[in-house]
C-alpha positions, 0 to 999 in steps of 0.5 A: 500500500505504501509503495508502487500500487500497480506492482501491489495490484499485480502481486495481490491478484497473481497471489489470489489466482495462484491460490485459487488454482492450488485449491482447485488442484487439491480438490481434483486430487481428492475427488479424481486423482487420475484426472490430476495425474493425467493433466500433469502427464500432458506436455501442453499443460506441463509447459503452461505450468512451467511458465506459471512457476517461473513467473511466480518465482520472478514475481516473489523476487521482485516483491521481496526486493520492493519490500526491503526497499519499503522497510527503509532498513537504515532507519530501523534499529541495529538488530532489525537491520540484520534479521529483517533482511535475513528473514526476507532472503530466507523467504524468497529463497524458499518460495522462489527457489522451491518454485524454480525447482518445481518448474525444473521438475515440470520440464523434466516430466515434459521431456520424459513424456515427449521422449517415450510416449506417442501421440494418439487417443487413450485405449480402453482395457480389454476385459478389465486389463491392459496387456503389455509386451516387454522386450529387453533389447541388447544392442551389441556391436558384435551383433551388427557385425554378424548381420543380426543387429539388435535383438531381444534377449528378454521377453515378458508379457504383462497383464495389469488389472485396470482397477486393482493394479495387480500385475501378472507376468509371464516370461518366455525363453528366447529359444522358444520354437514353433512360434504360432502367429494369430490369423490377424498377423501379416506373418501368418500368411508367410508362416501358416504353420508357425515359425518353424526350423523348416520355414524360418531363415534364422531358426536352425542355428539361432534361437527362434523367438528372439529372431522373429524380431530380426526376421521381420526387421530384415525381411518383412518390414513392409508388413508393418508400416506402423513401425515406420511411422513410430520410428521403431523396428518392425521386429517389435510389432512382429514380437507382439504378434508372436506374443498374441499367438503364444498367450491368446491375449491381445497385445495393446502396448509394447515397452522396449527396455534398453539394457544400458538404459536400465543400468542408468535408471537403477543408478539414478534411483540409488541402486536396488535392494533385492534378496538374492536366492543363491549366489550368482557368478558374473560370467558366462556358462562353462566358466569354472567357479574358481575362474569367475572374476566376481560373485553376487552373494546370496542374501539381502543385497543392495546392487548398483546398476551394473551389478543389478544388470549382471544379476539379471543377465548372468548365464553362469548358472547350470540352467543358463537362460532359464535361471536368469529368467527367474532372476529377471522376475525378481529384479522387476519385482524389486524395482516395482517396490522401490519406484515409490513417489518419494524416491523418484521425486528426490532423484527426478532429474536423474531418473527422467534422463535415464528414463528417456534412454531406457524405454521406447513404447507406443503408449499414447501420452494421454494414458500416462496419467491412468497408467501412473495411477495403476502403477501406484496401486500395483505396489500394494496389489501385488506381482505374480511372475511365471517363467515358462521353462523346463525348470519351473517347479509346477509348470514345465514347458520345453522350448524346443517342443512347447505346448502352447495350448497348455500355456494358454490354459494356464494363463486363463486360469491365472486371469480367471481363477476358479471361485471356490465352492462352499462345502455342503451343509451336513444333514442329520 
C-alpha cells in the first residue's frame, strides 16, 4: 500500500489466482486423482505450468526486493537491520527457489513424456486389463557385425488389472520354437504353420523367438508400416504378434527396455535392494567357479546398476537362460517396490534422463496419467511372475517342443481363477 500500487495490484491478484488454482488442484486430487495425474502427464499443460512457476518465482523476487526497499532498513534499529533482511532472503529463497525447482521438475516430466510416449487417443482395457509386451533389447556391436543387429534377449508379457493394479507376468525363453502367429498377423500368411526350423531363415542355428524380431526387421518390414511411422523396428510389432499367438491375449502396448538404459535408471534411483536366492557368478556358462572374476552373494543385497544388470543377465548358472529368467522376475519385482513417489521425486532429474534412454513404447501420452495411477496401486496389489521353462517347479514347458495350448490354459486360469465352492451343509 505504501509503495508502487500497480506492482501491489499485480502481486495481490497473481497471489489470489495462484491460490485459487492450488485449491482447485487439491480438490481434483481428492475427488479424481487420475484426472490430476493425467493433466500433469500432458506436455501442453506441463509447459503452461512451467511458465506459471517461473513467473511466480520472478514475481516473489521482485516483491521481496520492493519490500526491503519499503522497510527503509537504515532507519530501523541495529538488530532489525540484520534479521529483517535475513528473514526476507530466507523467504524468497524458499518460495522462489522451491518454485524454480518445481518448474525444473515440470520440464523434466515434459521431456520424459515427449521422449517415450506417442501421440494418439487413450485405449480402453480389454476385459478389465491392459496387456503389455516387454522386450529387453541388447544392442551389441558384435551383433551388427554378424548381420543380426539388435535383438531381444528378454521377453515378458504383462497383464495389469485396470482397477486393482495387480500385475501378472509371464516370461518366455528366447529359444522358444514353433512360434504360432494369430490369423490377424501379416506373418501368418508367410508362416501358416508357425515359425518353424523348416520355414524360418534364422531358426536352425539361432534361437527362434528372439529372431522373429530380426526376421521381420530384415525381411518383412513392409508388413508393418506402423513401425515406420513410430520410428521403431518392425521386429517389435512382429514380437507382439508372436506374443498374441503364444498367450491368446491381445497385445495393446509394447515397452522396449534398453539394457544400458536400465543400468542408468537403477543408478539414478540409488541402486536396488533385492534378496538374492543363491549366489550368482558374473560370467558366462562353462566358466569354472574358481575362474569367475566376481560373485553376487546370496542374501539381502543392495546392487548398483551394473551389478543389478549382471544379476539379471548372468548365464553362469547350470540352467543358463532359464535361471536368469527367474532372476529377471525378481529384479522387476524389486524395482516395482522401490519406484515409490518419494524416491523418484528426490532423484527426478536423474531418473527422467535415464528414463528417456531406457524405454521406447507406443503408449499414447494421454494414458500416462491412468497408467501412473495403476502403477501406484500395483505396489500394494501385488506381482505374480511365471517363467515358462523346463525348470519351473509346477509348470514345465520345453522350448524346443512347447505346448502352447497348455500355456494358454494356464494363463486363463491365472486371469480367471476358479471361485471356490462352499462345502455342503451336513444333514442329520
